[in-house]
N, C-alpha and C positions, 0 to 999 in steps of 0.2 A: 521499939516494939518488944524487944527481948529484955528490956529493963536495964540495958547497959548505957545509961544516960551520959556518963562522962566520956565513954568511948565514942558515942554518937556525936557528942559536941566537938570532940577533937577532929573527927572526920569532916564535920560540917564546916569548921573553921578552915581546914586545909582546902576544902572545895571552894570556899569563898575566896581564898587567896589566889587559887589557880584561876578561878573565873575572872577575877579582877585583872590578872596579868593577860589572859587571853583577850579580854575585851579591849584592853589598852593596845595590844601589839598585833592581833590577828584579824581585826575588823578592817575590811577594805571598803572605804567610803564610796569610791566611784562605782564599784560593782554591787555594793549593798549586800555583801555576804562575808563569811569568814573564809580565810585561806590559810594553808600552811605557809611558813615563812622561814627563811634562813636568818637566824637571829644574829649571825656574825656579819653578813653582808647586807641584810635588809631585803634581799631579793624575795619576791613573792612566788609561791607555787600557784600560779593563777589558772587553776584547773577546777572546774565545777563537776564534782562527782557526788555520789550518794552521801558523802560526809558533809556536803553543804547543808544538809538538813539535821545533822546530829546535834548541833547547838540547841535546837528546839527540844529534842529529847532530854538533853542535859539541863535545860532551863537556863542556858547561858545568856540568851538574848533578852533585851527589853522588848516592850510591845512594838515599838517602831521598827526595830531591827528584825523582829520575828515576821512582821508584815512584809518587809523587804525580801526576806528569804523565801517566804511562802509564794510570792508572785512567780518564782521560777517553776513551781509546780504547775501553774496554770498556763505557762508559755509553751506553745507547740514547737518552738525552736529550741527548747531547753529540756524539760522533763515530762511534758504532757504527751506521753505515748498512749496507745490504746490499752496497754497493760502496764501501768506505772507501778513502781518507780524504777526507771532504769538506773543502773549503777554509774552511768556517765552521761553527761549532757549531750543531746543531739547536735549541739553546735560544735562539739569537739571533732576534729577530723578523723580520730581513731574510733569513733562510735560505730557499733554494730549491734543490732537488736538481740543477737544471740551470742555476742562475744563474751568471753570469760572475764568478768569484772570490767568490761569496757562497753557496757550497755545492756547486758542481760538483767533480768529481774530476779533477784535473790529475795525470797519472801521474808526471810528473817531480817533483812535490812529495810524492806518496805514496812515491816512491823514497827521498827524504831521510828520511822517517819510518822506512822499513825499515832504512836504514843506522844510524839512531839506536838502534833496537831491538837490532840486532846488536851495536852498540858496548857496550851494557849487559848483554849476555848473554841477551836475550829472543829466542832463535833461532826458536822455534816460532811466536811471534807475528809475527815478520818473515816467516816462510815462509807463514803463513796469508794475510797481506796480498799477498805475491808471487803466490801461486796465484790468489786472487780477481781481482787486477788483470790478471794475464796472461790469464786466461780471458776477462775482460771485453773486453779489447782484441782478442784473437784471434777471439772470437765475432762482434764487430762487423766485423772485417776479413773474415771468411768470408762474412758476410751481405751486406756492402755493397761489398767490394773496396777499402776505404779505411781507413787510420788516421784518427783524428779529433783535433781540437785538445784537447777535453776531453769528459768523460762525465758522465752523470747519476748522482750518487752513490746515488740511491734505486733506480733501475731498471737501471743499467748500459748504457743506450742512449746513442747520441751526443746530446750536449746540443744543444738546438734552435738552429739558425742558426750552429753553430760551423763552422770551416773544415776543409778536408780535408788529410790527409797531412802533418801536422806531424811533424818528425823525432823529437821527444821521445817520441812515442807508440810508437816502436820499442823503448822501454826494457824491455818484457817479456823480450827476449833477455837483458838484464843481470839481470833478476829471477831468471830460471831459473839462470844460471851463478853469479851472485854470492851469491844468497840460498838457493835450494833446493839446488844443488850445494855452495854455500858456498866457492867458489874465490876467493881474494884474493891476488894477487901482492904480496909485500913486498920490502923492500930485500935481505933475506938469504935469502929463499926463498918458498915457496908455503904459505899457510895454507889448509887445507881443513876447513871446519866445516859439513857438510851438515845440512839440516833438512828431512826429508820431510814433505809435507803429510799431514794426517790421512787415513788409509785407504790410503796408498801403502806398498807393501812393497819397492819397489826402483826405482832410476833408473840410467841409464848414458849416457855421452857418449863419443864416439870422436874421437881425433885433434885435440883442442882445442889450437890454437897459443898458447903462453904464453911470450913473450920468448925466442924461439929454440928452445924445447922444444915437444914435442908430448905431450899427456896424454890418455890414455883412462882414464876413471874410472867405477867401478861402486860403487854404494852399495846395501846390502841390509839389511833388518831381519831379524834372526835370533832367533826366540822363545826359543831355548835359551841365549842369551848374556845375561850381566849386565854385562859390560865390553866396550866397543868394541874391535875388532881391526882393525889397519891393516897392509897390506902394500904395498910399492913394488917393482915388478919381482920379485915373489916373496919378498921379504925383509921380515920384520916391522920395524915402527918403533913408537916410543912414541906412544901415543894421548894426546890432551889433552882435558880436559873431558868425558870419556866420550862424545865426539861425533866427533872427527876427529883431525887431526895437523898439525904444521908440518914441512915438508920443506925442508931447506937446498938451495940451488941446486946445490952440489957433489955432493949425493946423487942428483941427477937425471941421466939420460942424455938423448940426443937424442930417443928414443922411450920413453915410460913407460906402464906399466900399474899403476894404483893401485886397490886394492880396500879398501873399508871395510865392515865388518859391525857393525851397531849393535844394541843391545837394543831391544825393542819400544817402551819408554818411556824417554825421557831428560829429566832435569830441565832446564828453561830453554828 
């Protein structure tokens, strides 16, 4: 994006080499996830914690491995708490809903899980996490007047003894814009892949500044539609994934009105 193509290629090649090594040595076939491992003795660090999901964020897993990892999110004996994602599996004997890195919800880590889900096309799951976490943080903010360092993954309350007003707990603003509205600036344009939480029929945002442009976006569910429709400043554009669109920068004006109408149910 900065025009440093040779440098970008060197980093890309290094990442590919590292990914190949991790896929060869750190995938545990029986448990269907990645673990840390002592490369001298071969002993596994067979603990499922929040890092279980980071290979999704990094794009390390193939589709089958990603599916295997994501099933842990839906398992009430693993990571499916009322306020996910806990930093440690419930199956671990040291788990506690408000324990420091042993089960509490650190929203900046849950954010990486959401980004991983989006990367593999699990937009609805990412949106569900975004809504639950945003509501948790905003409810506590309204009740106490403070953001908190981390939260109880079982109750949504501030974890006992945690500190006040950590900047990462402002991330729900990004949850809303990036996951629910699905707005993601890219090198060549803006990707918009909205995912409305269950029960929501519409959302809108006005005058959002994005790299020198301003965007007003409305997303609605339309029961009569089977295929998503997208307009930019009154003109139709090609939809992608039956969910949203990619809009090149040159297609955008200084002020933009974007409307997306989606069917009631969208796969993914």
